Each structure stands twice: as C-alpha cells, then as structure tokens.
C-alpha positions in Angstrom: -14.5 -0.7 -14.9 -13.2 0.6 -11.5 -13.4 -1.9 -8.6 -13.4 -1.3 -4.9 -11.0 -2.8 -2.4 -9.9 -2.6 1.2 -7.2 -4.0 3.5 -7.7 -7.5 4.9 -6.2 -6.4 8.2 -8.8 -6.3 11.1 -11.2 -8.2 8.8 -9.8 -11.5 7.7 -8.9 -13.7 10.7 -6.2 -16.3 10.6 -8.2 -19.0 12.2 -11.2 -18.7 9.8 -10.4 -16.5 6.8 -13.6 -17.6 5.0 -15.6 -15.5 7.4 -13.6 -12.3 6.6 -13.7 -12.7 2.9 -17.5 -13.3 3.0 -17.8 -10.1 5.1 -15.9 -8.2 2.4 -18.3 -9.5 -0.3 -21.4 -8.6 1.7 -20.1 -5.2 2.4 -19.7 -4.4 -1.3 -16.0 -5.0 -2.0 -14.7 -7.1 -4.9 -11.0 -6.7 -4.2 -8.6 -6.9 -1.2 -5.3 -5.5 -0.2 -3.6 -8.4 1.6 -1.8 -7.0 4.6 1.4 -9.1 4.6 2.9 -6.5 6.9 0.6 -7.9 9.6 2.8 -10.9 9.9 5.9 -8.9 10.8 5.0 -5.6 12.4 7.0 -2.3 11.9 6.8 -1.7 15.7 8.7 -4.9 16.3 11.2 -4.2 13.6 12.0 -0.7 14.9 12.7 -2.4 18.3 15.2 -4.6 16.5 12.9 -7.6 17.0 11.8 -10.2 14.5 9.7 -13.3 14.4 10.3 -16.5 12.4 7.2 -16.4 10.3 9.1 -15.9 7.0 11.7 -18.6 7.9 9.1 -21.1 6.8 9.8 -22.9 3.5 7.9 -21.9 0.4 5.8 -25.0 0.7 5.0 -24.3 4.3 4.0 -20.7 3.4 1.8 -21.9 0.6 0.1 -24.3 2.9 -0.5 -21.6 5.4 -2.1 -19.2 2.9 -4.0 -21.8 0.9 -7.1 -21.3 3.0 -6.9 -17.6 2.4 -6.6 -18.1 -1.3 -9.5 -20.5 -1.5 -11.7 -18.3 0.7 -11.1 -15.3 -1.5 -11.9 -17.2 -4.6 -15.0 -18.7 -3.1 -16.3 -15.2 -2.3 -15.3 -13.7 -5.6 -12.7 -11.4 -3.9 -9.6 -10.6 -6.0 -6.5 -10.1 -4.0 -5.2 -7.3 -6.3 -2.4 -5.9 -4.1 -0.2 -6.9 -1.2 1.8 -4.8 1.2 5.3 -6.1 1.9 6.3 -5.8 5.6 8.1 -2.6 6.3 10.6 -1.2 6.9 12.8 -3.4 4.7 15.8 -1.7 6.2 16.1 -0.6 9.8 18.7 2.3 10.2 20.9 1.3 13.1 19.4 -2.2 13.2 21.5 -5.3 13.6 23.1 -6.6 10.5 21.4 -9.9 11.1 17.9 -8.2 11.1 18.5 -6.3 7.9 20.0 -9.3 6.2 16.9 -11.3 7.2 14.6 -8.6 5.8 16.5 -8.4 2.5 17.4 -12.0 1.9 14.4 -13.8 3.4 11.4 -11.6 4.0 11.5 -9.7 0.7 11.8 -12.7 -1.7 9.4 -14.8 0.4 6.9 -11.9 0.2 7.2 -12.0 -3.6 6.5 -15.7 -3.8 3.5 -15.4 -1.5 2.2 -12.6 -3.8 2.6 -14.9 -6.8 0.9 -17.8 -4.9 -2.1 -15.6 -4.3 -2.2 -14.6 -8.0 -1.7 -11.0 -7.0 -0.2 -8.6 -9.6 1.1 -5.8 -7.4 3.2 -5.6 -4.2 3.8 -2.3 -2.4 7.3 -1.7 -1.1 8.4 1.1 1.2 11.4 3.1 0.1 14.2 3.4 2.6 14.0 6.4 4.9 17.7 7.3 4.9 18.0 10.9 3.8 18.7 12.1 7.3 21.5 9.5 7.7 23.1 9.8 4.2 22.7 13.5 3.6 20.7 13.6 0.3 17.6 12.2 -1.3 19.6 10.9 -4.2 21.8 8.7 -2.0 18.7 7.6 -0.2 17.1 6.5 -3.5 20.3 4.6 -4.5 19.9 2.4 -1.5 16.3 1.7 -2.3 17.2 1.0 -5.9 19.8 -1.5 -4.8 17.1 -3.3 -2.9 14.6 -3.2 -5.8 17.4 -4.5 -8.1 17.8 -7.5 -5.9 14.1 -8.3 -6.4 13.6 -7.2 -10.0 14.6 -10.6 -11.6 12.1 -12.4 -9.3 9.4 -9.8 -10.1 10.0 -10.3 -13.8 9.9 -14.1 -13.5 6.7 -14.1 -11.4 5.0 -11.4 -13.4 4.7 -9.0 -10.4 5.0 -5.3 -10.4 6.6 -3.7 -7.3 5.1 -0.4 -6.3 6.9 2.3 -4.4 4.8 4.8 -2.5 5.0 8.4 -1.4 6.0 8.5 2.2 6.5 11.0 5.0 9.2 11.3 7.6 9.3 13.1 11.0 12.0 15.7 11.7 11.9 17.8 14.9 8.3 16.9 15.5 7.1 17.9 12.0 6.0 15.8 9.1 8.1 16.4 6.0 8.4 14.8 2.6 9.9 11.3 2.7 10.9 8.9 -0.1 9.1 9.2 -3.5 7.4 12.5 -2.9 8.9 14.1 -6.0 6.8 13.0 -8.9 9.2 14.1 -11.7 11.9 12.0 -10.1 9.5 9.1 -9.6 8.5 9.1 -13.2 12.1 9.2 -14.5 13.2 6.4 -12.1 10.3 4.1 -12.8 10.8 4.4 -16.6 14.6 3.9 -16.3 14.2 0.9 -14.1 11.7 -0.8 -16.4 13.8 -0.1 -19.4 16.8 -1.7 -17.6 14.8 -4.9 -17.1 12.9 -4.8 -20.4 9.8 -5.4 -18.4 7.3 -3.5 -16.3 8.6 -4.5 -12.9 8.2 -1.2 -11.1 5.1 1.1 -10.6 3.7 3.5 -8.1 1.3 3.4 -5.2 -0.3 6.8 -4.4 -1.1 7.2 -0.8 -3.6 9.9 -0.1 -3.0 10.2 3.6 0.8 10.6 3.2 0.2 13.1 0.4 -2.1 15.2 2.7 0.5 15.2 5.5 3.2 16.8 3.4 1.0 19.0 1.1 1.4 17.3 -2.3 -0.8 18.5 -5.1 -3.0 15.4 -5.7 -4.2 16.2 -9.2 -0.7 17.2 -10.5 1.0 14.2 -8.9 -1.5 11.7 -10.2 -1.7 13.2 -13.7 2.1 13.2 -14.1 2.3 9.6 -12.8 -0.2 8.6 -15.6 0.0 4.8 -16.4 2.7 4.3 -13.8 0.1 4.5 -11.1 -0.9 0.9 -10.4 -2.4 0.9 -6.9 -3.9 3.3 -4.3 -3.9 3.6 -0.5 -7.0 5.7 0.2 -7.4 7.2 3.7 -7.8 10.5 5.5 -6.2 12.4 8.3 -6.1 15.9 9.9 -3.0 17.0 8.2 -1.0 16.4 11.3 -0.8 12.6 12.0 -1.0 9.5 9.9 -4.4 8.4 11.2 -5.7 6.2 8.3 -9.3 7.2 8.7 -12.4 7.3 6.4 -12.4 9.9 3.7 -14.2 13.2 4.4 -13.7 12.6 8.1 -11.7 15.7 8.8 -12.3 19.4 8.1 -10.1 22.5 8.3 -12.8 25.0 9.4 -16.1 25.2 11.1 -17.5 25.7 7.6 -16.6 22.0 7.0 -14.0 22.4 4.3 -12.4 19.0 4.0 -8.8 18.7 5.0 -7.9 16.5 2.1 -8.2 17.4 -1.5 -10.6 14.8 -2.7 -11.7 16.8 -5.6 -8.1 17.0 -6.9 -7.8 13.2 -6.3 -10.9 12.6 -8.5 -9.7 15.0 -11.2 -6.2 13.3 -11.3 -7.7 9.8 -11.7 -10.1 11.1 -14.3 -7.2 12.7 -16.2 -5.4 9.4 -16.5 -8.5 7.4 -17.2 -7.9 5.3 -14.1 -9.6 1.9 -14.4 -8.1 -0.2 -11.7 -9.0 -0.6 -8.0 -9.9 2.1 -5.5 -8.3 0.5 -2.5 -8.9 1.8 1.1 -6.1 1.6 3.7 -8.4 2.2 6.7 -7.8 -0.8 9.0 -7.5 1.4 12.2 -11.0 2.6 11.7 -12.4 -0.9 12.4 -10.9 -1.0 15.9 -12.5 2.3 16.9 -16.0 1.2 16.2 -17.8 -1.5 18.1 -17.4 -4.9 16.7 -21.1 -5.1 16.0 -20.9 -2.2 13.6 -18.0 -3.6 11.5 -20.2 -4.6 8.5 -22.0 -1.3 8.5 -18.7 0.6 8.6 -17.2 -1.5 5.8 -20.4 -0.9 3.8 -20.0 2.8 4.3 -16.4 2.7 3.1 -17.4 0.7 0.1 -20.1 3.3 -0.6 -17.5 6.1 -0.6 -15.5 4.0 -3.1 -18.6 3.7 -5.4 -19.0 7.5 -5.1 -15.4 8.1 -6.2 -15.8 5.6 -9.0 -18.9 7.3 -10.3 -17.1 10.7 -10.3 -14.0 9.4 -12.0 -16.0 7.5 -14.7 -18.4 10.4 -15.4 -17.8 12.2 -18.7 
C-alpha cells in the first residue's frame, strides 16, 4: 500500500521534535523525509564554510537524535528516507572542506540513517562535467565517492539513492548528473552486482525533471524496481521552486507546467508501492504560520489523490 510522506524541514523543531511529528500525523502523513541537509547547508558549503555538527562522536549524535527517533515512533511516523547534506564535493573548495565532507559528514550521515531505522539515504551526484569535460568523467568521481560508502551501506542495510539533478550554464537550466535513465539503470545494476547487495537505487525528483524536460513516464518506467524514493514538488519550468503540485500552469487555459499524468502513469507501470514523498519545505515559509497544518493537510491530500490514481486498475 502506498504511503504519504513529507520533509521534516520547517516542521520538526530541534527544541521540541514531538510537536512536529504530531503535526505530521494530524495532517495525514505516515512517513517523513528526514532533512539531514538542514544541519549543514549547501549555501554555507558553497561559501567554503562548514560547522562542527558532524564532528560529534557517534554516541553524541545518537543522543542528539534520540528524541527525534522516539517522537516519530510515538506518533507512528516512519522515517523512510534521509537526505545527506549536499554538495558532498565543492568544486574549487578547500581540500580540508572536501575531506571533511567525504571522510566525516558522509559516513556519519550513514550511521545516523541506521540509528533512525531508515532504509534509504539520498546522495547528490557530483556536478563536475563543466570542470572535467564529460559526463562519464563526472560519474567516475561520483562512483568513487559511492564506493567509499558502499561497504558501510551493505553492513548497515541502507540503500544509497542518487537523484536526477540540473545544473546552470549561461543562465539556463540544463541536465545535470543522473538525467540519462539508460546510463542510470546500467550503473545501478553494475554497482549492485559489484557488491553482491542492493546498495544503490534511485530517487526521482519531479521538480528537477520538469526543469530539464525529462519524460516522466519513460524515465520512471525504465527505472522500474530501481526507483526507491521520490522528491515530489512543482515549479514553473524556470527555477527550482519546490512548490505544491498543480501550482503552475503554462497557459491561461490552465494546462499544468508539470506532467503529473505521466508521473502517475510511470508509477502505475512499475506497480510502485512505496512512499509518495513531498519535498515542499519552502512552501511552509510562504504561508502564515497559523495555516501550516491546513497547508500540510492539503499536500497530504494531493498525495492521497496520486496514490488513488496509481493504485487504480
């Protein structure tokens, strides 16, 4: 049975996580995407800045997240996916920063994932094509990073999920890492065969797919069982806005800008039975705080609509 989830970011507070998880339950969610990237922001990393959050010992991190874990369980919320901080490599960044990301942040993220009993962790591929000259060389660098984590993933029973990304060139959004589904399928299969375990899967991001014009139905159908998690959100086809589905239209006749019909068909084609997870945290800061529960309930309702369409015969 398909379940509905959403990011914890802008919902679960550090000082009192129980309140946030209770809000998720009241709003109609049964799952959560734990936003680990909130603890080390991409804006800071791109400024060559870091904090010391992940320098804590495993025991200290488990103590820090114990209240989150208990609050989720108490409210029957399953933390079904995490998002590792990103980027995991900063082009032009200090060696000390990139070493910290690879040797400290990444493995600590994996252990936090395991502590929260979460089966999937989303990892951004490295955006290096512009620097290295080819997509193949770009993937080799991402693969080296994944190789460094694969033994840990196998040991902990976690599946790392790469996602389709965009990149900006000359003021335009173009395909970034993992936008070629044929290559993604071959690479995931080869990687898992190498480790004799399912340690790599895929996260399909609807907003990123819309920005670069991917064929939703074709991409999802070809991914098949390799699709483990989703990032569901909407945009105008120009910027990565992370808004509520059906928010944007292409014409005055209200033709939606995102191919939600193709999205549903693709998931139906592969008999998707996991979690419809929304990556819509920015929405919650545009509405008044007093409307947060109502807005979350609306998002959960869209998830239920999608689920009904996907599960219909």
